[in-house]
C-alpha positions as CSV (number, residue, x, y, z in Angstrom):
1,M,117.4,101.2,91.5
2,F,119.2,101.8,87.9
3,G,122.0,104.6,87.9
4,S,122.7,107.5,90.3
5,R,120.0,109.3,92.1
6,P,120.0,113.0,93.9
7,R,121.5,112.8,97.2
8,H,120.9,116.1,99.0
9,G,124.5,116.9,98.9
10,K,125.4,113.9,100.8
11,D,128.1,111.5,100.0
12,Y,127.6,107.8,100.5
13,G,130.1,106.6,98.5
14,D,130.5,105.0,94.9
15,D,128.9,101.7,95.7
16,F,126.8,102.5,98.9
17,F,124.7,99.3,98.0
18,K,127.8,97.1,97.7
19,E,126.9,94.6,100.6
20,S,123.3,94.4,99.8
21,R,123.4,94.0,96.0
22,M,121.1,91.7,94.8
23,S,120.2,89.9,91.5
24,F,116.5,90.1,90.0
25,G,115.9,86.5,91.3
26,D,117.0,87.3,94.7
27,H,114.7,90.2,94.6
28,L,111.9,87.9,93.8
29,D,112.7,85.0,96.4
30,E,112.8,88.2,99.1
31,L,109.7,89.4,98.0
32,R,107.8,86.1,98.2
33,T,109.4,85.5,101.4
34,R,108.1,88.6,102.8
35,M,104.7,88.3,101.2
36,W,104.3,84.8,103.1
37,R,105.1,86.2,106.3
38,A,102.6,88.9,106.0
39,I,99.8,86.7,105.1
40,K,101.0,84.5,108.0
41,G,100.5,87.2,110.5
42,L,97.1,88.2,108.7
43,A,95.9,84.7,109.1
44,F,97.0,84.5,112.6
45,C,95.1,87.9,113.5
46,L,91.8,86.4,112.0
47,V,92.1,83.2,114.0
48,I,92.4,85.4,117.1
49,G,89.4,87.7,116.0
50,F,87.2,84.7,115.2
51,A,88.1,83.0,118.8
52,L,87.3,86.6,120.6
53,D,83.9,86.7,118.6
54,A,82.7,83.0,119.9
55,L,84.2,83.8,123.3
56,G,82.2,87.1,123.6
57,D,78.7,85.4,122.0
58,A,79.7,82.5,124.5
59,L,80.0,84.9,127.5
60,G,77.2,87.2,126.3
61,Q,79.7,90.2,126.2
62,K,78.7,92.2,123.1
63,W,82.4,94.5,123.5
64,L,84.3,91.0,123.3
65,G,85.3,90.3,119.8
66,V,86.6,91.9,116.8
67,G,84.5,91.1,113.7
68,K,81.3,91.1,115.4
69,P,81.7,94.3,117.5
70,M,83.0,96.0,114.4
71,L,80.0,94.9,112.5
72,K,77.9,96.7,115.1
73,I,79.9,99.7,114.5
74,I,79.6,99.9,111.0
75,T,76.0,99.1,111.0
76,D,74.9,101.5,113.9
77,P,74.6,104.7,111.6
78,V,71.9,103.3,109.0
79,E,70.2,101.4,111.9
80,S,69.9,104.6,114.3
81,Q,68.6,106.6,111.3
82,V,66.1,104.1,109.8
83,K,65.0,103.4,113.2
84,E,64.3,107.2,113.8
85,F,62.6,107.5,110.2
86,Y,59.9,105.0,111.5
87,H,59.7,106.4,114.9
88,E,58.9,110.0,113.4
89,R,56.3,108.4,111.2
90,T,54.8,106.6,114.4
91,E,54.8,110.3,115.9
92,R,52.7,111.6,112.7
93,V,50.2,109.0,113.1
94,R,49.8,110.0,117.1
95,K,49.6,113.4,116.2
96,S,46.8,112.8,113.4
97,T,44.9,110.4,115.9
98,E,44.7,112.8,118.7
99,E,43.5,115.7,116.4
100,A,40.9,113.3,115.1
101,R,39.7,112.6,118.4
102,K,39.7,116.5,119.1
103,N,37.7,117.2,115.9
104,E,35.5,114.0,116.4
105,D,36.5,112.7,113.0
106,Q,34.9,109.3,113.0
107,G,36.3,108.2,110.3
108,K,39.8,108.0,111.8
109,I,38.5,107.2,115.5
110,S,35.8,104.6,114.8
111,Q,37.5,101.7,113.3
112,F,38.4,98.8,115.8
113,N,39.4,95.4,115.4
114,E,38.1,92.5,117.0
115,V,40.8,90.3,119.1
116,R,39.8,87.0,120.9
117,A,41.7,87.2,124.0
118,R,42.0,84.7,126.8
119,I,42.3,86.1,130.3
120,P,43.3,84.5,133.5
121,V,40.4,84.5,136.1
122,K,42.8,85.5,139.1
123,A,44.1,88.5,137.1
124,L,40.5,89.9,137.1
125,A,39.5,88.9,140.5
126,D,42.7,90.3,141.9
127,T,42.4,93.6,139.8
128,F,38.7,94.2,140.4
129,D,38.1,92.2,144.0
130,L,35.8,89.7,142.7
131,K,35.2,86.2,143.7
132,P,34.9,83.5,141.0
133,V,31.8,81.6,140.6
134,N,33.5,78.4,139.6
135,P,36.7,78.0,141.4
136,E,37.9,75.7,139.3
137,Q,37.7,78.0,136.1
138,T,41.2,79.5,135.4
139,H,40.4,81.6,132.3
140,V,37.7,83.6,130.8
141,E,37.5,83.7,127.0
142,C,36.1,87.0,125.5
143,T,36.2,89.0,122.5
144,L,38.2,92.5,122.6
145,E,37.5,95.7,120.8
146,L,41.1,97.3,119.9
147,H,41.3,100.8,118.4
148,A,43.3,100.3,114.8
149,A,45.5,103.2,115.2
150,G,46.1,102.3,119.0
151,V,47.2,98.7,117.9
152,Y,49.7,100.4,115.3
153,L,51.3,102.6,117.8
154,A,51.4,100.2,120.4
155,N,53.5,97.8,118.2
156,N,55.7,100.5,116.7
157,D,56.3,101.8,120.3
158,G,57.2,98.3,121.6
159,E,59.4,97.9,118.9
160,Y,61.1,101.4,119.3
161,V,61.8,100.9,123.2
162,T,62.9,97.5,123.1
163,D,65.1,97.8,120.0
164,S,63.8,94.5,118.7
165,R,63.7,95.4,115.2
166,Q,66.5,95.2,112.5
167,Y,66.3,97.5,109.8
168,L,68.9,96.3,107.7
169,T,67.9,93.1,105.5
170,G,69.9,90.3,103.8
171,L,68.2,88.5,100.6
172,G,70.7,85.8,100.3
173,V,71.3,82.9,102.4
174,M,75.2,83.4,102.2
175,E,75.0,87.0,102.5
176,A,75.4,87.4,106.1
177,F,78.1,85.1,106.0
178,W,80.1,87.1,103.8
179,V,79.6,90.3,105.1
180,Y,80.9,88.6,108.4
181,M,84.0,87.3,106.6
182,K,84.5,90.7,104.9
183,V,84.5,92.8,108.1
184,S,86.5,90.2,109.8
185,L,89.2,90.2,107.3
186,L,89.1,94.1,107.3
187,C,89.5,94.0,111.1
188,G,92.4,91.4,110.4
189,V,94.3,93.8,108.2
190,I,94.1,96.5,110.7
191,L,95.2,94.4,113.7
192,A,98.0,92.9,111.6
193,C,99.1,96.2,109.8
194,P,102.0,96.9,112.1
195,W,103.5,93.6,110.8
196,I,102.5,93.9,107.4
197,F,104.0,97.2,106.8
198,G,106.8,95.9,108.8
199,Q,107.5,93.6,106.1
200,M,107.0,95.8,103.3
201,W,109.3,98.4,105.0
202,A,111.8,95.6,105.2
203,F,111.8,95.1,101.5
204,I,111.3,98.5,100.2
205,G,113.9,100.1,102.8
206,A,116.7,98.1,101.7
207,G,116.9,100.0,98.5
208,L,116.7,103.5,99.8
209,Y,119.6,106.1,101.2
210,P,119.7,106.9,105.0
211,H,118.3,110.5,104.3
212,E,115.3,108.8,102.4
213,K,114.8,106.4,105.0
214,K,114.6,109.4,107.4
215,L,112.1,111.5,105.4
216,V,109.7,108.2,105.6
217,H,110.3,108.1,109.6
218,V,109.4,111.6,109.9
219,Y,106.2,111.8,107.7
220,M,104.7,108.4,108.1
221,P,103.3,109.2,111.7
222,F,101.7,112.5,110.3
223,S,100.3,110.5,107.2
224,I,98.8,107.7,109.7
225,F,97.3,110.4,111.9
226,L,95.6,112.0,109.0
227,F,94.3,109.1,107.6
228,L,93.0,107.7,110.9
229,G,91.5,111.0,111.4
230,G,89.7,111.1,107.9
231,C,88.3,107.7,108.7
232,L,86.9,108.6,112.2
233,L,85.3,112.0,111.0
234,C,83.6,109.8,108.4
235,Q,82.2,107.1,110.6
236,F,81.2,109.4,113.4
237,M,80.2,112.5,111.8
238,V,79.4,112.2,108.0
239,L,77.7,108.7,107.8
240,P,74.8,109.4,109.9
241,R,74.4,112.8,108.1
242,A,74.6,111.2,104.7
243,V,72.3,108.6,105.9
244,E,69.7,111.0,107.1
245,A,70.1,113.0,103.9
246,M,69.3,110.2,101.6
247,L,66.8,108.9,103.8
248,S,64.8,112.4,103.6
249,F,64.3,111.4,99.7
250,Y,62.2,108.3,100.9
251,R,60.2,110.8,103.4
252,W,59.7,113.0,100.5
253,I,58.4,110.4,98.0
254,N,56.8,108.4,100.8
255,V,58.5,105.1,100.2
256,D,59.5,102.7,103.0
257,P,63.4,102.2,102.9
258,D,64.6,98.6,102.6
259,L,68.0,98.6,102.9
260,R,70.2,95.7,102.1
261,L,73.2,94.7,104.4
262,N,75.6,93.8,101.6
263,E,75.2,97.3,100.0
264,W,75.4,99.0,103.1
265,L,78.9,97.6,103.7
266,G,80.2,98.4,100.8
267,F,79.2,102.1,101.5
268,A,80.4,102.1,104.8
269,L,83.7,100.5,103.9
270,V,84.5,103.2,100.9
271,M,83.5,106.2,102.2
272,P,85.9,106.1,105.3
273,L,88.7,105.2,103.1
274,V,87.9,108.0,100.7
275,F,88.4,110.5,103.6
276,G,91.3,108.9,105.0
277,V,93.1,109.4,101.5
278,A,91.5,112.8,101.1
279,F,93.2,114.0,104.3
280,Q,96.7,113.3,102.9
281,T,96.4,116.6,101.2
282,P,98.9,118.6,103.3
283,L,101.6,116.1,102.8
284,V,101.0,115.8,99.3
285,M,101.6,119.4,99.2
286,L,104.5,119.4,101.4
287,F,106.2,116.8,98.6
288,F,105.6,118.6,95.7
289,N,107.0,121.6,97.8
290,R,110.1,119.8,99.0
291,I,111.1,118.4,95.8
292,G,110.6,121.9,94.1
293,I,107.5,121.3,91.8
294,F,105.3,123.8,93.5
295,T,106.1,126.5,96.2
296,W,103.5,128.0,98.6
297,Q,103.4,131.2,96.5
298,V,101.9,129.1,93.4
299,Y,99.6,127.3,95.9
300,L,98.3,130.6,97.0
301,Q,98.0,132.1,93.7
302,K,95.7,128.9,92.2
303,W,93.7,129.0,95.4
304,R,90.6,129.2,92.9
305,Y,91.5,126.7,90.9
306,A,92.0,124.4,94.2
307,I,88.5,124.9,95.2
308,F,87.0,123.9,92.1
309,T,89.3,120.9,91.8
310,L,88.6,119.7,95.3
311,A,85.0,120.5,94.9
312,V,84.9,118.1,91.7
313,L,87.0,115.4,93.6
314,A,84.9,115.7,96.5
315,A,81.5,115.1,94.2
316,V,83.2,112.4,92.3
317,L,84.8,110.4,95.1
318,T,82.1,110.4,97.5
319,P,79.8,106.8,96.9
320,S,76.7,108.7,97.8
321,T,74.4,111.2,95.6
322,D,73.7,113.8,98.5
323,V,75.3,117.2,98.5
324,I,75.8,116.8,102.6
325,S,78.4,114.1,101.9
326,M,80.3,116.0,99.3
327,L,80.4,119.1,102.0
328,W,81.5,117.1,104.5
329,L,84.6,115.8,102.4
330,F,85.2,119.3,100.5
331,V,84.9,121.7,103.3
332,P,87.8,119.7,105.8
333,T,90.0,119.4,102.5
334,M,90.0,122.8,101.6
335,A,90.8,123.6,105.4
336,L,93.6,121.1,104.9
337,Y,94.5,122.6,101.5
338,M,95.0,126.1,103.7
339,L,97.0,124.3,106.3
340,G,99.5,122.9,103.5
341,I,100.3,126.3,102.4
342,L,101.0,127.3,105.9
343,I,103.2,124.2,106.4
344,C,105.1,124.9,103.1
345,Y,105.6,128.4,103.8
346,M,107.2,127.3,107.1
347,L,109.1,124.3,105.8
348,P,110.8,125.5,102.4
349,P,112.7,123.2,100.3
350,P,116.3,123.1,100.8
351,K,118.5,125.1,98.3
352,N,120.9,122.2,97.5
353,L,118.1,119.9,96.7
354,F,119.4,118.4,93.7
355,G,123.1,119.5,94.4
356,D,125.2,121.8,92.0
357,L,123.7,120.4,88.8
358,M,125.2,123.1,86.9
359,G,128.3,122.6,85.6
360,A,128.9,119.7,88.0
361,P,130.7,116.6,86.5
362,E,128.6,113.9,85.8
363,E,128.4,111.2,88.4
364,E,129.2,107.6,87.6
365,E,126.2,105.6,87.5
366,V,126.0,103.0,90.2
367,A,123.8,99.7,89.4
368,V,122.1,98.2,92.1
Protein backbone atom coordinates (compact mmCIF):
# COMPACT_ATOMS: atom_id res chain seq x y z
CA MET A 1 0.00 0.00 0.00
CA PHE A 2 2.87 2.37 0.73
CA GLY A 3 5.67 2.46 -1.83
CA SER A 4 6.64 0.03 -4.55
CA ARG A 5 6.50 -3.77 -4.25
CA PRO A 6 8.18 -6.61 -6.15
CA ARG A 7 6.26 -7.26 -9.35
CA HIS A 8 7.80 -10.50 -10.58
CA GLY A 9 9.13 -8.82 -13.70
CA LYS A 10 5.70 -7.46 -14.68
CA ASP A 11 5.37 -3.78 -15.58
CA TYR A 12 2.07 -2.31 -14.48
CA GLY A 13 3.07 1.31 -15.00
CA ASP A 14 4.17 3.95 -12.58
CA ASP A 15 0.70 4.49 -11.18
CA PHE A 16 -1.23 1.27 -11.69
CA PHE A 17 -3.79 2.18 -9.00
CA LYS A 18 -4.43 5.69 -10.30
CA GLU A 19 -8.10 5.02 -11.07
CA SER A 20 -8.75 3.24 -7.74
CA ARG A 21 -6.84 5.50 -5.36
CA MET A 22 -8.82 6.22 -2.16
CA SER A 23 -8.26 8.32 0.92
CA PHE A 24 -8.01 6.82 4.39
CA GLY A 25 -11.56 7.91 5.18
CA ASP A 26 -12.81 6.32 1.95
CA HIS A 27 -11.11 3.07 2.94
CA LEU A 28 -12.94 3.11 6.28
CA ASP A 29 -16.27 3.80 4.58
CA GLU A 30 -15.67 0.95 2.14
CA LEU A 31 -14.70 -1.39 5.00
CA ARG A 32 -17.83 -0.47 6.95
CA THR A 33 -20.00 -1.07 3.90
CA ARG A 34 -18.49 -4.49 3.26
CA MET A 35 -18.82 -5.48 6.92
CA TRP A 36 -22.50 -4.50 7.01
CA ARG A 37 -23.18 -6.47 3.86
CA ALA A 38 -21.44 -9.51 5.36
CA ILE A 39 -23.46 -9.19 8.59
CA LYS A 40 -26.71 -8.92 6.64
CA GLY A 41 -25.83 -12.08 4.70
CA LEU A 42 -25.07 -13.89 7.96
CA ALA A 43 -28.38 -12.73 9.49
CA PHE A 44 -30.26 -13.95 6.42
CA CYS A 45 -28.66 -17.42 6.69
CA LEU A 46 -29.44 -17.54 10.42
CA VAL A 47 -33.13 -16.81 9.77
CA ILE A 48 -33.23 -19.51 7.07
CA GLY A 49 -31.62 -21.96 9.52
CA PHE A 50 -34.12 -21.18 12.30
CA ALA A 51 -37.03 -21.59 9.85
CA LEU A 52 -35.75 -24.95 8.58
CA ASP A 53 -35.22 -26.21 12.15
CA ALA A 54 -38.78 -25.27 13.08
CA LEU A 55 -40.17 -26.84 9.90
CA GLY A 56 -38.22 -30.07 10.41
CA ASP A 57 -39.42 -30.31 14.02
CA ALA A 58 -43.03 -29.69 12.99
CA LEU A 59 -42.90 -32.34 10.26
CA GLY A 60 -41.01 -34.83 12.42
CA GLN A 61 -38.11 -34.97 9.97
CA LYS A 62 -34.87 -34.98 11.97
CA TRP A 63 -32.71 -34.42 8.88
CA LEU A 64 -34.54 -31.24 7.89
CA GLY A 65 -32.88 -28.22 9.44
CA VAL A 66 -29.52 -26.61 10.01
CA GLY A 67 -28.58 -26.05 13.65
CA LYS A 68 -30.45 -28.99 15.16
CA PRO A 69 -29.12 -31.69 12.77
CA MET A 70 -25.62 -30.23 13.11
CA LEU A 71 -25.90 -30.39 16.91
CA LYS A 72 -26.78 -34.07 16.54
CA ILE A 73 -23.67 -34.62 14.39
CA ILE A 74 -21.48 -32.83 16.95
CA THR A 75 -22.83 -34.77 19.95
CA ASP A 76 -22.95 -38.20 18.28
CA PRO A 77 -19.28 -39.12 18.96
CA VAL A 78 -19.53 -38.61 22.71
CA GLU A 79 -23.08 -39.97 22.97
CA SER A 80 -22.17 -43.22 21.20
CA GLN A 81 -18.98 -43.73 23.21
CA VAL A 82 -20.61 -43.09 26.59
CA LYS A 83 -23.48 -45.38 25.57
CA GLU A 84 -20.98 -48.16 24.84
CA PHE A 85 -19.21 -47.38 28.13
CA TYR A 86 -22.35 -48.21 30.14
CA HIS A 87 -23.27 -51.12 27.86
CA GLU A 88 -19.90 -52.73 28.55
CA ARG A 89 -20.60 -52.40 32.30
CA THR A 90 -23.99 -54.06 31.79
CA GLU A 91 -22.35 -56.95 29.96
CA ARG A 92 -19.84 -57.37 32.78
CA VAL A 93 -22.68 -57.56 35.30
CA ARG A 94 -24.49 -60.09 33.11
CA LYS A 95 -21.37 -62.23 32.83
CA SER A 96 -20.68 -62.13 36.57
CA THR A 97 -24.32 -63.05 37.30
CA GLU A 98 -24.15 -66.06 34.98
CA GLU A 99 -20.90 -67.17 36.59
CA ALA A 100 -22.51 -66.82 40.02
CA ARG A 101 -25.39 -69.06 38.92
CA LYS A 102 -22.95 -71.69 37.66
CA ASN A 103 -20.94 -71.55 40.88
CA GLU A 104 -24.12 -71.33 42.99
CA ASP A 105 -22.93 -68.17 44.64
CA GLN A 106 -25.97 -67.43 46.80
CA GLY A 107 -24.68 -63.99 47.71
CA LYS A 108 -25.29 -62.72 44.18
CA ILE A 109 -28.23 -64.82 42.98
CA SER A 110 -30.40 -64.87 46.11
CA GLN A 111 -31.13 -61.13 46.22
CA PHE A 112 -34.73 -60.39 45.24
CA ASN A 113 -36.89 -57.28 45.36
CA GLU A 114 -40.62 -57.36 46.08
CA VAL A 115 -42.71 -55.39 43.60
CA ARG A 116 -46.44 -54.78 43.87
CA ALA A 117 -48.13 -55.65 40.56
CA ARG A 118 -51.64 -55.38 39.11
CA ILE A 119 -52.22 -58.03 36.43
CA PRO A 120 -55.24 -58.01 34.06
CA VAL A 121 -57.47 -61.05 34.57
CA LYS A 122 -58.02 -61.42 30.83
CA ALA A 123 -54.26 -61.73 30.24
CA LEU A 124 -54.01 -64.53 32.83
CA ALA A 125 -57.08 -66.31 31.46
CA ASP A 126 -55.83 -66.18 27.88
CA THR A 127 -52.29 -67.22 28.78
CA PHE A 128 -53.13 -70.16 31.07
CA ASP A 129 -56.53 -71.04 29.56
CA LEU A 130 -58.36 -70.36 32.82
CA LYS A 131 -61.93 -69.31 33.51
CA PRO A 132 -62.31 -66.38 35.95
CA VAL A 133 -64.32 -67.19 39.10
CA ASN A 134 -65.70 -63.66 39.22
CA PRO A 135 -66.48 -62.42 35.68
CA GLU A 136 -66.70 -58.82 36.93
CA GLN A 137 -63.13 -58.86 38.29
CA THR A 138 -60.78 -57.17 35.81
CA HIS A 139 -57.43 -57.21 37.65
CA VAL A 140 -55.57 -59.30 40.20
CA GLU A 141 -53.28 -57.59 42.68
CA CYS A 142 -50.21 -59.58 43.74
CA THR A 143 -46.63 -59.28 44.90
CA LEU A 144 -43.82 -60.29 42.57
CA GLU A 145 -40.29 -61.17 43.58
CA LEU A 146 -37.82 -59.97 40.96
CA HIS A 147 -34.16 -60.81 40.85
CA ALA A 148 -32.16 -57.64 41.65
CA ALA A 149 -29.55 -58.22 38.95
CA GLY A 150 -32.31 -59.07 36.46
CA VAL A 151 -34.04 -55.73 37.10
CA TYR A 152 -30.77 -53.87 36.56
CA LEU A 153 -30.02 -55.76 33.35
CA ALA A 154 -33.53 -55.35 31.98
CA ASN A 155 -33.51 -51.61 32.65
CA ASN A 156 -30.12 -51.05 31.00
CA ASP A 157 -30.97 -53.30 28.06
CA GLY A 158 -34.14 -51.31 27.49
CA GLU A 159 -32.24 -48.01 27.51
CA TYR A 160 -29.62 -49.42 25.12
CA VAL A 161 -32.11 -50.85 22.61
CA THR A 162 -34.57 -47.95 22.60
CA ASP A 163 -31.79 -45.31 22.73
CA SER A 164 -33.93 -43.38 25.21
CA ARG A 165 -31.18 -42.12 27.52
CA GLN A 166 -29.22 -38.94 26.81
CA TYR A 167 -25.65 -39.02 28.09
CA LEU A 168 -24.84 -35.30 27.84
CA THR A 169 -26.24 -33.18 30.65
CA GLY A 170 -26.88 -29.47 31.15
CA LEU A 171 -26.55 -27.79 34.52
CA GLY A 172 -27.99 -24.35 33.79
CA VAL A 173 -31.43 -23.20 32.68
CA MET A 174 -29.99 -21.32 29.68
CA GLU A 175 -27.31 -23.85 28.75
CA ALA A 176 -29.35 -25.72 26.11
CA PHE A 177 -30.45 -22.41 24.55
CA TRP A 178 -26.93 -21.01 24.31
CA VAL A 179 -25.56 -24.27 22.93
CA TYR A 180 -28.20 -24.25 20.20
CA MET A 181 -27.45 -20.60 19.41
CA LYS A 182 -23.70 -21.27 19.18
CA VAL A 183 -24.22 -24.16 16.78
CA SER A 184 -26.74 -22.17 14.73
CA LEU A 185 -24.30 -19.25 14.52
CA LEU A 186 -21.54 -21.60 13.38
CA CYS A 187 -23.80 -23.10 10.71
CA GLY A 188 -24.86 -19.61 9.64
CA VAL A 189 -21.23 -18.58 9.16
CA ILE A 190 -20.57 -21.73 7.11
CA LEU A 191 -23.62 -21.14 4.90
CA ALA A 192 -22.81 -17.47 4.47
CA CYS A 193 -19.06 -17.93 4.00
CA PRO A 194 -19.16 -17.55 0.17
CA TRP A 195 -20.90 -14.19 0.58
CA ILE A 196 -18.69 -13.15 3.51
CA PHE A 197 -15.50 -14.14 1.69
CA GLY A 198 -16.77 -12.34 -1.39
CA GLN A 199 -17.12 -9.11 0.58
CA MET A 200 -13.68 -9.56 2.11
CA TRP A 201 -12.16 -10.26 -1.29
CA ALA A 202 -13.87 -7.20 -2.81
CA PHE A 203 -12.18 -5.04 -0.17
CA ILE A 204 -8.74 -6.69 -0.15
CA GLY A 205 -8.47 -7.57 -3.84
CA ALA A 206 -8.70 -3.93 -4.91
CA GLY A 207 -5.20 -3.35 -3.51
CA LEU A 208 -3.51 -6.33 -5.19
CA TYR A 209 -1.70 -6.61 -8.49
CA PRO A 210 -3.14 -9.00 -11.08
CA HIS A 211 -0.43 -11.61 -10.56
CA GLU A 212 -1.14 -11.54 -6.81
CA LYS A 213 -4.85 -12.06 -7.44
CA LYS A 214 -3.96 -14.99 -9.68
CA LEU A 215 -1.97 -16.62 -6.88
CA VAL A 216 -4.93 -16.27 -4.53
CA HIS A 217 -7.27 -17.80 -7.12
CA VAL A 218 -4.89 -20.74 -7.62
CA TYR A 219 -4.08 -21.55 -3.99
CA MET A 220 -7.40 -20.75 -2.31
CA PRO A 221 -9.23 -23.91 -3.56
CA PHE A 222 -6.38 -26.11 -2.28
CA SER A 223 -6.46 -24.31 1.06
CA ILE A 224 -10.22 -24.85 1.41
CA PHE A 225 -9.85 -28.52 0.40
CA LEU A 226 -7.12 -29.13 2.99
CA PHE A 227 -9.07 -27.28 5.70
CA LEU A 228 -12.26 -29.27 5.07
CA GLY A 229 -10.26 -32.50 4.88
CA GLY A 230 -8.75 -31.85 8.30
CA CYS A 231 -12.14 -30.97 9.80
CA LEU A 232 -13.83 -34.10 8.40
CA LEU A 233 -10.98 -36.36 9.53
CA CYS A 234 -11.25 -34.94 13.04
CA GLN A 235 -15.05 -35.14 13.22
CA PHE A 236 -15.53 -38.70 11.99
CA MET A 237 -12.23 -40.39 12.86
CA VAL A 238 -10.43 -38.55 15.64
CA LEU A 239 -13.21 -37.41 17.99
CA PRO A 240 -14.70 -40.91 18.57
CA ARG A 241 -11.21 -42.32 19.26
CA ALA A 242 -10.37 -39.38 21.54
CA VAL A 243 -13.56 -39.85 23.59
CA GLU A 244 -12.91 -43.58 23.83
CA ALA A 245 -9.38 -42.95 25.09
CA MET A 246 -10.55 -40.40 27.67
CA LEU A 247 -13.37 -42.65 28.89
CA SER A 248 -10.86 -45.43 29.44
CA PHE A 249 -9.55 -43.44 32.41
CA TYR A 250 -13.09 -43.36 33.88
CA ARG A 251 -13.20 -47.12 33.47
CA TRP A 252 -9.74 -47.49 34.99
CA ILE A 253 -10.56 -45.55 38.17
CA ASN A 254 -14.15 -46.90 38.22
CA VAL A 255 -15.98 -43.55 38.02
CA ASP A 256 -19.18 -42.79 36.10
CA PRO A 257 -18.77 -40.05 33.46
CA ASP A 258 -21.22 -37.15 33.69
CA LEU A 259 -20.33 -34.98 30.71
CA ARG A 260 -21.69 -31.47 30.20
CA LEU A 261 -23.13 -30.40 26.86
CA ASN A 262 -21.50 -26.96 26.88
CA GLU A 263 -18.03 -28.29 27.71
CA TRP A 264 -18.24 -30.92 25.00
CA LEU A 265 -19.36 -28.32 22.46
CA GLY A 266 -16.28 -26.21 23.15
CA PHE A 267 -14.05 -29.27 22.75
CA ALA A 268 -15.84 -30.52 19.62
CA LEU A 269 -15.63 -27.13 17.90
CA VAL A 270 -11.97 -26.41 18.68
CA MET A 271 -10.60 -29.81 17.63
CA PRO A 272 -11.79 -29.69 13.96
CA LEU A 273 -10.54 -26.11 13.62
CA VAL A 274 -7.11 -27.16 14.91
CA PHE A 275 -6.97 -30.02 12.41
CA GLY A 276 -8.14 -27.78 9.56
CA VAL A 277 -5.43 -25.19 10.28
CA ALA A 278 -2.74 -27.85 10.75
CA PHE A 279 -3.57 -29.33 7.35
CA GLN A 280 -2.42 -26.07 5.72
CA THR A 281 1.20 -27.24 6.24
CA PRO A 282 1.98 -27.97 2.53
CA LEU A 283 0.67 -24.57 1.44
CA VAL A 284 2.70 -22.75 4.10
CA MET A 285 5.80 -24.65 3.01
CA LEU A 286 5.11 -23.84 -0.64
CA PHE A 287 4.60 -20.17 0.24
CA PHE A 288 8.01 -19.92 1.92
CA ASN A 289 9.52 -21.82 -0.98
CA ARG A 290 7.99 -19.52 -3.60
CA ILE A 291 9.25 -16.37 -1.89
CA GLY A 292 12.73 -17.84 -1.58
CA ILE A 293 13.03 -18.25 2.20
CA PHE A 294 13.28 -22.06 2.30
CA THR A 295 14.06 -24.56 -0.44
CA TRP A 296 13.03 -28.18 -0.63
CA GLN A 297 16.61 -29.16 0.25
CA VAL A 298 16.37 -27.22 3.53
CA TYR A 299 13.03 -28.85 4.36
CA LEU A 300 14.51 -32.29 3.70
CA GLN A 301 17.68 -31.63 5.73
CA LYS A 302 15.68 -30.36 8.74
CA TRP A 303 13.21 -33.28 8.88
CA ARG A 304 14.32 -34.21 12.41
CA TYR A 305 13.57 -30.70 13.65
CA ALA A 306 10.26 -30.85 11.79
CA ILE A 307 9.28 -34.06 13.59
CA PHE A 308 10.07 -32.54 16.98
CA THR A 309 8.30 -29.25 16.19
CA LEU A 310 5.17 -30.91 14.79
CA ALA A 311 5.01 -33.32 17.76
CA VAL A 312 5.19 -30.42 20.23
CA LEU A 313 2.57 -28.43 18.32
CA ALA A 314 0.27 -31.45 18.12
CA ALA A 315 0.56 -31.99 21.88
CA VAL A 316 -0.08 -28.30 22.63
CA LEU A 317 -2.85 -27.60 20.12
CA THR A 318 -5.06 -30.62 20.81
CA PRO A 319 -7.46 -29.71 23.65
CA SER A 320 -7.56 -33.28 24.98
CA THR A 321 -4.78 -34.72 27.12
CA ASP A 322 -4.70 -38.20 25.57
CA VAL A 323 -1.88 -39.34 23.30
CA ILE A 324 -4.34 -40.78 20.77
CA SER A 325 -5.59 -37.34 19.69
CA MET A 326 -2.04 -36.03 19.57
CA LEU A 327 -0.97 -38.89 17.26
CA TRP A 328 -4.02 -38.44 15.04
CA LEU A 329 -2.89 -34.85 14.46
CA PHE A 330 0.86 -35.51 14.30
CA VAL A 331 0.88 -38.42 11.81
CA PRO A 332 -1.20 -36.75 9.05
CA THR A 333 0.63 -33.45 9.54
CA MET A 334 4.00 -35.18 9.20
CA ALA A 335 2.76 -36.90 6.05
CA LEU A 336 1.65 -33.51 4.72
CA TYR A 337 5.11 -32.16 5.56
CA MET A 338 6.69 -34.81 3.34
CA LEU A 339 4.11 -34.02 0.67
CA GLY A 340 5.08 -30.36 0.98
CA ILE A 341 8.72 -31.27 0.27
CA LEU A 342 7.63 -33.07 -2.90
CA ILE A 343 5.50 -30.11 -4.00
CA CYS A 344 8.35 -27.66 -3.36
CA TYR A 345 10.66 -29.89 -5.42
CA MET A 346 8.20 -29.96 -8.31
CA LEU A 347 7.40 -26.21 -8.11
CA PRO A 348 10.69 -24.35 -7.57
CA PRO A 349 10.58 -20.57 -7.08
CA PRO A 350 11.01 -18.43 -10.21
CA LYS A 351 14.52 -17.15 -10.80
CA ASN A 352 13.35 -13.56 -11.33
CA LEU A 353 11.20 -13.59 -8.20
CA PHE A 354 12.36 -10.15 -7.02
CA GLY A 355 13.60 -8.90 -10.37
CA ASP A 356 17.13 -7.67 -10.99
CA LEU A 357 17.75 -6.03 -7.63
CA MET A 358 21.53 -5.93 -8.10
CA GLY A 359 22.45 -2.82 -9.99
CA ALA A 360 18.87 -2.02 -10.98
CA PRO A 361 17.82 1.61 -10.68
CA GLU A 362 15.64 2.40 -7.71
CA GLU A 363 11.98 2.35 -8.57
CA GLU A 364 10.00 5.42 -7.93
CA GLU A 365 7.72 4.90 -5.00
CA VAL A 366 4.08 4.92 -5.82
CA ALA A 367 1.66 5.94 -3.09
CA VAL A 368 -1.70 4.18 -3.06
